[in-house]
N, C-alpha and C positions, 0 to 999 in steps of 0.2 A: 265649691267647698266652702263651707262656713268658716268663719276664723275662730281664733280663741278667744277673741274679745266676744262674738256671737255666742259661743258656746258657754262662757261664763254669764252671760246676759240671761240666756236661757235657763240656767241652774238657779239663776236668782230669782228668776219670774216663777219657777216652779217652788221654790221655797216661799215665796209671797203669797200664791195659792193656797199651798199647804198651810200656812200661818192663819189664812182667811178661814179656813175649813178646821183648824185645830179644835176650839173649842166642841163643835159638834163628834168629832170622833175620838177625843180624847178619853172618855170614859169607856168607849167600846174597843179600843186598839191600844194595848200596851205594847209597844215597840220602842225599846231603846238600843239602837245598832250604830254603828259605824258605817259609813259608806263611801266607797270610791267610785268615780265615773271616769272611765278611761276611753280618750278618744283615739281610736286607732290611726286616723289618716293624718293625723296632726302630732300625732307621737306625744300627746300630754295628757295629763289627767287632772282631775279636781276631787277634793274629797270633805268630807262633814260629817255630821250625826243627825239619825233621827231621834227627836226627842219631845216625847209628850204632843206628837202629831204635828210636829214641825221638821223641817229641814234646817238647820242650824250650823254655826260655825264652817260655813263654806270658805274652801281656800284652795288656791292653786297647788299643786303636786299630788301625789299617790299617795294612798295609804296601803301598803302591801297586806296589813293584817286586818282590813276593814272585814267586818263580818257579811256586809252585802257589796258586791261589785257588780257595776255595768260597766261591759264593754260595748261601743259603736262608733259610728263616723259622726263627724260633726253635722251635715246635714241630716242625719237620721236623727241626732239628739235633739236638734232644732226641732224638727217636723214632730217628734214626740212631744215634747213640752207644749207645741204650740196646738196639739190636738188634730195634727193632719196626718198623723200615722198610729193606727191602731197597736196596742200593745202585744196582744195575742196574736194577731196576724205578722207583726214584726219579730216575736220570737219564733213562730213557726217557720216564717223564712229565713232565719237566722241573721235578720239585720240588726238584732241585738242580742246579748248575751247578757245572762244574770246568772252570777253566782251567788247562792245563799242558800241557807236551809229552807226547806220547802214549806215550813210552818211560817218562816218569817216572809216568805213570798205571798203566803195568804194574807198575811197581817198587812203587807205594805200595799197589796192591792186595793184593801178598804180605805187606806190612807188617801189614794190618788182617786 
């Protein structure tokens, strides 16, 4: 099982990757949403915002009002961010759960 610090680091790595691609996707994807990432096996959560193709304002703690909520285990989060776990396959196998508007999911996919 990955630690809380490893999950936090994975999310910061994801934010850095999204930041590097933001200029390319900013004009094509208009997505301004709050995001919660809930880690089921560690009973912890993180939250932030997706803005201008970037993941910003990452912080510890849940956002119960987040427009996009991802729930997964610590190991699966780390694997997803590292590119070792395919998102569609993980969704189909119920290793991750995403609660969001279907249109937001389509836009989010373009960002990643």
